Rosetta silent file (secondary structure, phi, psi, omega in degrees, C-alpha in Angstrom):
SEQUENCE: XXXXXXXXXXXXXXXXXXXXXXXXXXXXXXXXXXXXXXXXXXXXXXXXXXXXXXXXXXXXXXXXXXXXXXXXXXXXXXXXXXXXXXXXXXXXXXXXXXXXXXXXXXXXXXXXXXXXXXXXXXXXXXXXXXXXXXXXXXXXXXXXXXXXXXXXXXXXXXXXXXXXXXXXXXXXXXXXXXXXXXXXXXXXXXXXXXXXXXXXXXXXXXXXXXXX
SCORE:     score description
SCORE:     0.000 S_00000001
   1 L     0.000  134.445 -177.678   43.170    3.192  -23.583 S_00000001
   2 L   -82.835  139.370  172.554   39.836    1.484  -24.151 S_00000001
   3 L  -103.358  179.135 -174.868   36.921    3.466  -25.499 S_00000001
   4 H   -59.743  -30.175 -178.002   33.227    2.830  -25.164 S_00000001
   5 H   -73.020  -29.979  178.995   33.100    0.738  -28.299 S_00000001
   6 H   -70.645  -38.756 -172.808   35.724   -1.718  -27.014 S_00000001
   7 H   -78.052  -35.777 -175.006   33.819   -2.090  -23.733 S_00000001
   8 L  -103.099   57.733  171.821   30.315   -2.333  -25.187 S_00000001
   9 L   -76.139  161.991 -175.819   30.584   -5.151  -27.747 S_00000001
  10 H   -52.883  -42.001 -174.846   27.415   -7.073  -28.588 S_00000001
  11 H   -64.699  -42.559  179.410   28.389  -10.081  -26.523 S_00000001
  12 H   -70.077  -34.262  177.014   28.845   -8.075  -23.276 S_00000001
  13 H   -62.740  -47.343 -175.826   25.634   -6.150  -23.909 S_00000001
  14 H   -68.530  -34.670  177.954   23.616   -9.387  -24.271 S_00000001
  15 H   -61.376  -42.054 -178.412   25.331  -10.816  -21.145 S_00000001
  16 H   -63.596  -41.869  179.739   24.154   -7.802  -19.132 S_00000001
  17 H   -69.731  -37.317  179.479   20.574   -8.297  -20.426 S_00000001
  18 H   -64.026  -36.887 -174.104   20.725  -12.038  -19.711 S_00000001
  19 L   -92.994    5.309 -175.746   21.818  -11.525  -16.129 S_00000001
  20 L   -84.970  133.842  176.403   19.375   -8.643  -15.417 S_00000001
  21 L   -96.760  108.175 -173.909   16.518   -9.312  -13.010 S_00000001
  22 L   -66.985  148.954  173.300   13.532   -7.225  -14.188 S_00000001
  23 L  -145.072 -166.201  179.046   11.534   -5.123  -11.773 S_00000001
  24 L   -81.780  124.944 -175.346    9.345   -2.044  -11.980 S_00000001
  25 L   -58.377  125.090  176.100   11.292    0.673  -13.785 S_00000001
  26 L    89.632   -1.143 -174.772   12.281    3.396  -11.308 S_00000001
  27 H   -61.997  -24.682  179.822   11.169    1.371   -8.266 S_00000001
  28 H   -62.905  -21.708  179.507   14.506    1.851   -6.482 S_00000001
  29 H   -95.065   -2.625 -178.809   13.468    5.505   -5.943 S_00000001
  30 L   -79.155  147.087  168.587    9.984    4.596   -4.586 S_00000001
  31 E   -79.460  136.907 -172.805    9.111    4.688   -0.900 S_00000001
  32 E  -117.893  133.662 -177.525    8.168    1.149    0.047 S_00000001
  33 E  -129.481  154.523  175.817    5.571    0.189    2.649 S_00000001
  34 E  -126.381  139.603 -174.690    4.151   -3.038    4.038 S_00000001
  35 E  -135.181  148.698  176.135    0.603   -3.390    5.479 S_00000001
  36 E  -118.377  131.884  171.071   -1.354   -6.180    7.218 S_00000001
  37 E   -93.429  106.081 -176.128   -5.113   -6.682    6.743 S_00000001
  38 E   -87.761  132.338  174.043   -5.872   -8.296   10.174 S_00000001
  39 E  -108.938  140.943  174.775   -8.567  -10.943   10.586 S_00000001
  40 E  -137.395  154.412  173.465   -9.905  -11.969   13.999 S_00000001
  41 E   -90.792  127.234 -176.370  -12.551  -14.386   15.215 S_00000001
  42 E  -151.800  128.083 -178.923  -15.297  -12.520   17.038 S_00000001
  43 L    51.627   46.555  177.602  -18.859  -13.527   17.916 S_00000001
  44 L    59.429   23.343  172.832  -18.456  -16.768   15.944 S_00000001
  45 E  -145.588  169.861 -175.641  -17.613  -14.896   12.667 S_00000001
  46 E   -89.001  132.994  175.067  -14.644  -13.363   10.913 S_00000001
  47 E  -120.079  155.366  171.582  -14.086   -9.620   11.518 S_00000001
  48 E  -107.082  133.906 -177.619  -11.532   -7.280    9.973 S_00000001
  49 E   -95.637  137.296  174.847   -9.649   -5.074   12.379 S_00000001
  50 E  -123.062  155.063  175.886   -8.946   -1.396   11.624 S_00000001
  51 E  -110.191  149.477  165.648   -6.962    1.344   13.293 S_00000001
  52 E  -101.927  119.475  179.727   -7.826    5.043   13.757 S_00000001
  53 E   -60.513  140.488  177.263   -4.594    6.994   13.352 S_00000001
  54 L   -55.713  142.191  178.438   -3.557    9.136   16.319 S_00000001
  55 L   -74.748   -8.916  177.333   -4.548   12.777   16.084 S_00000001
  56 L   -77.996  -20.556 -175.060   -0.891   13.531   17.143 S_00000001
  57 L   -70.656  143.992 -177.520    0.452   12.265   13.874 S_00000001
  58 L   -73.309  -36.390 -176.528    1.649   14.731   11.258 S_00000001
  59 L  -106.286  126.382  179.732    0.456   12.643    8.322 S_00000001
  60 L    48.654   50.008  178.600   -3.201   11.720    7.956 S_00000001
  61 L   -64.844  138.802  178.616   -4.239   12.149   11.615 S_00000001
  62 L    80.235   -6.054  178.606   -7.502   10.561   12.543 S_00000001
  63 L   -84.043  159.347 -174.856   -7.918    8.587    9.383 S_00000001
  64 E   -91.582  138.203 -174.779   -8.733    4.897    9.294 S_00000001
  65 E  -154.386  176.405  165.907   -6.088    2.464    8.137 S_00000001
  66 L   -97.902  159.154  175.798   -4.543   -0.988    8.551 S_00000001
  67 L   -61.239  143.535 -179.894   -1.458   -1.562   10.559 S_00000001
  68 E   159.855  178.570  178.965    1.730   -1.007    8.579 S_00000001
  69 E   173.172 -169.391 -174.018    4.469    1.391    7.644 S_00000001
  70 E   -65.937  142.891 -179.780    7.713    1.957    5.825 S_00000001
  71 L   -80.699  124.216  177.337    9.931   -1.041    5.144 S_00000001
  72 L   -88.930  160.959  176.022   13.244   -0.619    7.048 S_00000001
  73 L   -61.294  -32.239 -178.642   16.680   -1.807    5.914 S_00000001
  74 L   -72.117  -17.729  177.367   16.701   -4.125    8.940 S_00000001
  75 L   -69.110  130.448  178.241   13.551   -5.904    7.693 S_00000001
  76 L   -63.536  -40.808  178.356   14.355   -9.223    6.037 S_00000001
  77 L  -159.825 -175.800 -174.212   11.507   -8.773    3.570 S_00000001
  78 H   -66.140  -35.965 -177.811    8.134   -7.080    3.079 S_00000001
  79 H   -64.106  -43.215  178.172    6.326   -9.750    5.160 S_00000001
  80 H   -63.271  -36.864  175.130    8.599   -9.165    8.134 S_00000001
  81 H   -62.513  -39.903  177.567    7.984   -5.422    7.903 S_00000001
  82 H   -66.262  -40.030  175.730    4.266   -5.937    7.972 S_00000001
  83 H   -65.199  -44.012  179.277    4.561   -8.163   11.027 S_00000001
  84 H   -60.155  -48.843 -178.284    6.915   -5.784   12.821 S_00000001
  85 H   -63.680  -36.979 -179.462    4.685   -2.755   12.205 S_00000001
  86 H   -68.632  -39.990  179.524    1.610   -4.638   13.279 S_00000001
  87 H   -64.524  -42.640 -176.848    3.276   -5.827   16.497 S_00000001
  88 H   -69.091  -40.184 -174.104    4.547   -2.339   17.306 S_00000001
  89 H   -76.862  -39.396 -173.794    1.228   -0.610   16.592 S_00000001
  90 H   -97.834   -4.648 -179.431   -1.100   -3.098   18.228 S_00000001
  91 L    62.886   37.369  179.224    1.158   -4.177   21.096 S_00000001
  92 L  -119.723  156.343 -179.393    0.887   -7.895   20.337 S_00000001
  93 L   -76.216  143.428 -179.071    3.599  -10.494   19.961 S_00000001
  94 H   -59.721  -27.729 -179.094    4.574  -11.388   16.393 S_00000001
  95 H   -64.430  -22.539 -178.909    3.952  -15.078   17.302 S_00000001
  96 H   -85.982    2.077  177.295    0.206  -14.134   17.661 S_00000001
  97 E  -109.714  107.334 -169.778    0.042  -13.103   13.973 S_00000001
  98 E  -124.743  170.942  177.673   -0.437  -16.310   11.992 S_00000001
  99 E    50.843   54.786 -175.940   -1.452  -17.519    8.485 S_00000001
 100 E   -94.822  122.246 -175.099    0.051  -14.506    6.845 S_00000001
 101 E  -133.630  146.845 -179.285   -0.258  -14.446    3.029 S_00000001
 102 E   -75.951  143.287  170.600    0.489  -11.778    0.370 S_00000001
 103 L  -102.738  177.650  175.507   -2.183   -9.808   -1.495 S_00000001
 104 L   -61.471  135.830  177.989   -1.546   -7.919   -4.745 S_00000001
 105 L   -85.050  159.722 -174.014    1.023   -5.228   -4.242 S_00000001
 106 E  -123.382  147.974  172.615    0.334   -1.687   -5.422 S_00000001
 107 E  -118.116  111.868 -176.278    2.252    1.092   -7.193 S_00000001
 108 L   -83.800  156.238  175.627    0.702    4.419   -6.323 S_00000001
 109 L   -70.551   -0.531 -174.542    0.954    7.465   -8.735 S_00000001
 110 L  -115.273   29.131  173.790    2.711    9.289   -5.928 S_00000001
 111 L    74.374   32.109  178.193    5.937    7.289   -5.787 S_00000001
 112 E  -123.361  141.813  165.542    4.894    4.577   -3.303 S_00000001
 113 E  -113.460  126.498 -178.123    5.011    0.804   -3.534 S_00000001
 114 E  -118.589  128.316 -178.557    2.712   -0.914   -1.045 S_00000001
 115 E  -111.917  105.045  179.499    2.911   -4.599   -0.166 S_00000001
 116 E   -94.413  147.765  177.665   -0.249   -5.770    1.599 S_00000001
 117 E  -130.855  154.283  169.665   -0.673   -9.037    3.486 S_00000001
 118 E  -112.033  143.322  179.370   -3.600  -10.706    5.138 S_00000001
 119 E  -159.252  164.903 -174.317   -3.199  -12.517    8.456 S_00000001
 120 E  -105.894  133.053  174.270   -5.003  -13.760   11.493 S_00000001
 121 E   -96.412  112.136  172.214   -4.549  -12.223   14.975 S_00000001
 122 L   -79.489  152.624  179.860   -4.653  -14.787   17.744 S_00000001
 123 L    49.965   58.703 -179.484   -5.584  -13.563   21.295 S_00000001
 124 H   -66.267  -15.806  178.610   -7.084  -10.278   20.085 S_00000001
 125 H   -68.547  -16.031 -176.907   -8.012   -9.561   23.728 S_00000001
 126 H   -89.552   -3.167  179.892   -4.291   -8.905   24.335 S_00000001
 127 L   -57.696  126.743  176.784   -4.203   -5.974   21.904 S_00000001
 128 L  -132.977   88.075 -173.459   -2.810   -2.845   23.508 S_00000001
 129 L   -53.663  140.412  175.095   -2.552   -0.090   20.827 S_00000001
 130 L   -74.975  110.819 -171.009    0.462    2.202   20.870 S_00000001
 131 L   -69.119  -14.091  177.356   -1.267    5.490   21.721 S_00000001
 132 L   -73.184  -23.856 -178.140    1.438    7.505   20.021 S_00000001
 133 L  -116.724  -24.827 -171.745    0.306    6.042   16.630 S_00000001
 134 E  -131.224  121.040 -176.805   -3.111    4.661   17.178 S_00000001
 135 E   -78.745  -35.444  177.077   -6.088    6.439   18.755 S_00000001
 136 E  -165.945  162.939  171.685   -8.369    3.382   18.742 S_00000001
 137 E  -119.250  157.464  177.128   -9.116    0.080   16.990 S_00000001
 138 E  -152.934  160.700  177.671  -12.449   -1.276   15.858 S_00000001
 139 E  -124.900  154.565  175.664  -13.647   -4.317   13.856 S_00000001
 140 E  -133.234  136.818 -178.830  -16.202   -4.829   11.156 S_00000001
 141 E   -60.255  137.481  176.547  -17.754   -8.192   10.178 S_00000001
 142 H   -59.532  -33.259 -179.514  -16.354   -9.466    6.880 S_00000001
 143 H   -55.300  -35.289 -178.870  -19.967  -10.177    5.819 S_00000001
 144 H   -55.643  -44.526  179.256  -20.633   -6.464    5.829 S_00000001
 145 H   -75.987  -25.831  174.643  -18.165   -5.897    2.981 S_00000001
 146 H   -72.570  -25.297 -177.953  -19.297   -8.983    1.137 S_00000001
 147 H   -99.353  -10.690  179.611  -22.835   -7.594    1.164 S_00000001
 148 L  -131.824  114.586  179.663  -21.986   -3.931    0.555 S_00000001
 149 L   -77.700  155.032 -179.415  -19.872   -2.778   -2.356 S_00000001
 150 L   -73.036  153.887  165.927  -17.848    0.362   -2.085 S_00000001
 151 E   -87.110  140.013 -175.341  -18.921    3.621   -3.662 S_00000001
 152 E  -116.282  126.681  178.210  -16.413    4.837   -6.178 S_00000001
 153 E  -121.189  159.060 -172.997  -15.669    8.463   -6.877 S_00000001
 154 E  -115.357  142.046  173.682  -13.081    9.837   -9.335 S_00000001
 155 E  -119.728  128.408  178.573  -10.267   12.258   -8.911 S_00000001
 156 E   -91.322  133.103  175.985   -8.645   13.895  -11.962 S_00000001
 157 E  -106.038  114.131 -176.742   -4.945   14.373  -11.846 S_00000001
 158 L   -88.617  148.382  175.237   -3.729   17.302  -14.050 S_00000001
 159 L   -95.304  128.020 -179.501   -0.240   17.567  -15.574 S_00000001
 160 L  -128.797   92.214 -179.037    1.474   20.821  -14.715 S_00000001
 161 L   -66.263  151.547  177.234    4.972   21.092  -16.124 S_00000001
 162 L   -55.712  157.056  178.555    7.649   23.263  -14.394 S_00000001
 163 L   -56.449  -35.720 -175.408    8.110   26.865  -15.481 S_00000001
 164 L   -97.767   23.024  176.859   11.421   25.983  -17.181 S_00000001
 165 L   -60.461  131.926 -178.546    9.994   22.897  -18.982 S_00000001
 166 L   -77.351   76.632  178.924   11.649   22.745  -22.485 S_00000001
 167 H   -56.748  -32.743 -176.494    8.571   23.040  -24.639 S_00000001
 168 H   -65.918  -11.833 -177.841   10.703   23.784  -27.649 S_00000001
 169 H   -98.686   -0.067  179.232   12.026   20.202  -27.575 S_00000001
 170 L  -120.661  143.153  175.342    8.621   18.485  -27.932 S_00000001
 171 L   -63.646  123.845 -176.470    6.212   18.412  -30.825 S_00000001
 172 L   101.149  -18.205  173.799    3.272   20.622  -29.995 S_00000001
 173 H    55.909 -136.050 -179.680    5.140   22.794  -27.584 S_00000001
 174 H   -65.742  -15.384 -179.077    2.874   24.393  -24.999 S_00000001
 175 H   -97.148   13.846  176.675   -0.119   22.910  -26.836 S_00000001
 176 L   -54.911  134.358  179.444    1.121   19.329  -26.279 S_00000001
 177 L   -81.416   84.826  179.920   -1.800   17.007  -25.618 S_00000001
 178 L   -65.544  144.145  174.000   -0.929   15.693  -22.161 S_00000001
 179 L   -74.807  132.934 -179.469   -2.584   12.517  -21.030 S_00000001
 180 L   -95.123  147.327  178.288   -4.944   13.125  -18.116 S_00000001
 181 E  -115.180  132.948  179.049   -5.061   10.615  -15.256 S_00000001
 182 E  -115.805  125.304 -178.556   -8.178    9.610  -13.411 S_00000001
 183 E  -106.267  131.980  177.318   -7.899    7.952  -10.026 S_00000001
 184 E   -88.376  123.390  179.111  -10.666    5.869   -8.599 S_00000001
 185 E  -105.966  127.210 -177.812  -11.259    6.513   -4.848 S_00000001
 186 E   -98.303  144.267  178.689  -13.198    3.804   -2.945 S_00000001
 187 E  -135.729  128.757  165.550  -15.415    4.577    0.049 S_00000001
 188 E  -115.902  134.307  178.829  -16.991    2.249    2.547 S_00000001
 189 E  -115.426  116.290  179.296  -19.288    3.703    5.209 S_00000001
 190 E  -122.432  110.726 -177.406  -19.775    1.541    8.334 S_00000001
 191 L    52.856 -119.009 -179.379  -21.878    3.154   11.041 S_00000001
 192 L   -96.556    8.276 -178.486  -19.962    6.426   11.836 S_00000001
 193 E   -98.680  134.656  174.061  -16.692    5.180   10.231 S_00000001
 194 E  -110.603  117.406 -177.763  -15.479    6.205    6.826 S_00000001
 195 E  -108.421  116.134 -177.770  -12.965    3.786    5.238 S_00000001
 196 E  -150.384 -178.040  177.433  -11.484    5.210    2.030 S_00000001
 197 L    70.115 -148.603 -177.752   -8.293    5.762    0.032 S_00000001
 198 H   -50.617  -46.007 -178.018   -5.487    3.230   -0.018 S_00000001
 199 H   -61.058  -42.568  175.550   -7.064    1.232    2.851 S_00000001
 200 H   -66.040  -33.717  179.068  -10.381    0.876    0.916 S_00000001
 201 H   -70.039  -41.641  177.144   -8.618   -0.209   -2.206 S_00000001
 202 H   -65.610  -41.658  178.612   -6.703   -2.978   -0.464 S_00000001
 203 H   -61.025  -43.132 -178.804   -9.906   -3.935    1.347 S_00000001
 204 H   -64.344  -42.381  176.711  -11.878   -4.105   -1.914 S_00000001
 205 H   -60.181  -44.346  176.448   -9.234   -6.293   -3.496 S_00000001
 206 H   -61.514  -49.246 -179.045   -9.337   -8.695   -0.538 S_00000001
 207 H   -56.594  -48.482  176.753  -13.104   -8.819   -0.553 S_00000001
 208 H   -59.818  -39.337  176.114  -13.260   -9.566   -4.235 S_00000001
 209 H   -58.606  -44.125 -177.857  -10.683  -12.307   -3.789 S_00000001
 210 H   -68.772  -42.644 -177.020  -12.814  -13.860   -1.049 S_00000001
 211 H   -64.552  -35.323 -174.799  -16.025  -13.425   -3.013 S_00000001
 212 L   -88.420    0.000    0.000  -14.621  -15.121   -6.138 S_00000001
C-alpha cells in the first residue's frame, strides 16, 4: 500500500506546480457578477445610461446601478453574461450592444468578483426596461463626470471574531492587534440622482481611463 511519501515525491509536486493556472486565492467560492457600462449617442454627445432598480426588488431597491447580474453556468464567459443581463433588463437585442470591451475587474471585501465592461447601445429609442427589475432609466453626459470628480467618504470595517474563536492559539490572544480596513465610498450627485457604491467606483475607473 502506498503512503503519502510515495505519492508526493518532489518530481510530482513540481509537476503539479508547473501545470497549475494561478487565479485569485479562494475565488472559486466568490459570487461572480458581470456588468455593462452603457454608452449612447444623444444630442450629439456621448451619454452614460443608468438604471434605477425596481422598488419591488429585495436587494438594494431604488438604488442606481448599471445593467448586470450574476454569471450563470450557461454563460460562455463574463462578457456574454454582461450582454445577456443588459438585454434582459433593458429589453434590447444583444445585436444592438456593440464595441464591448473589458474594464478592470473588482474583488469586493464581501466575497464578490465583479467583471465590468463598457459598450455602446445602438437604437436606444428601442429600450423597453423590464419593470420587474428596472423602475426607470436615465442618462448623464460623459462630460459631466469628466468635469466633476466624485466625493469620497470612508467606511471603517471592524474585525469581530466569533465567540468560539481560538484566541489561545494566536500570539496576543484577545489583545491581538487586528488590522483595520478602510473602504472608500465614491459619490456622484447629478441633479436629483445619487450615484454611489460599486456603480460609482466602476464609473470613476472608466472616467479616469478616458481622461488619461
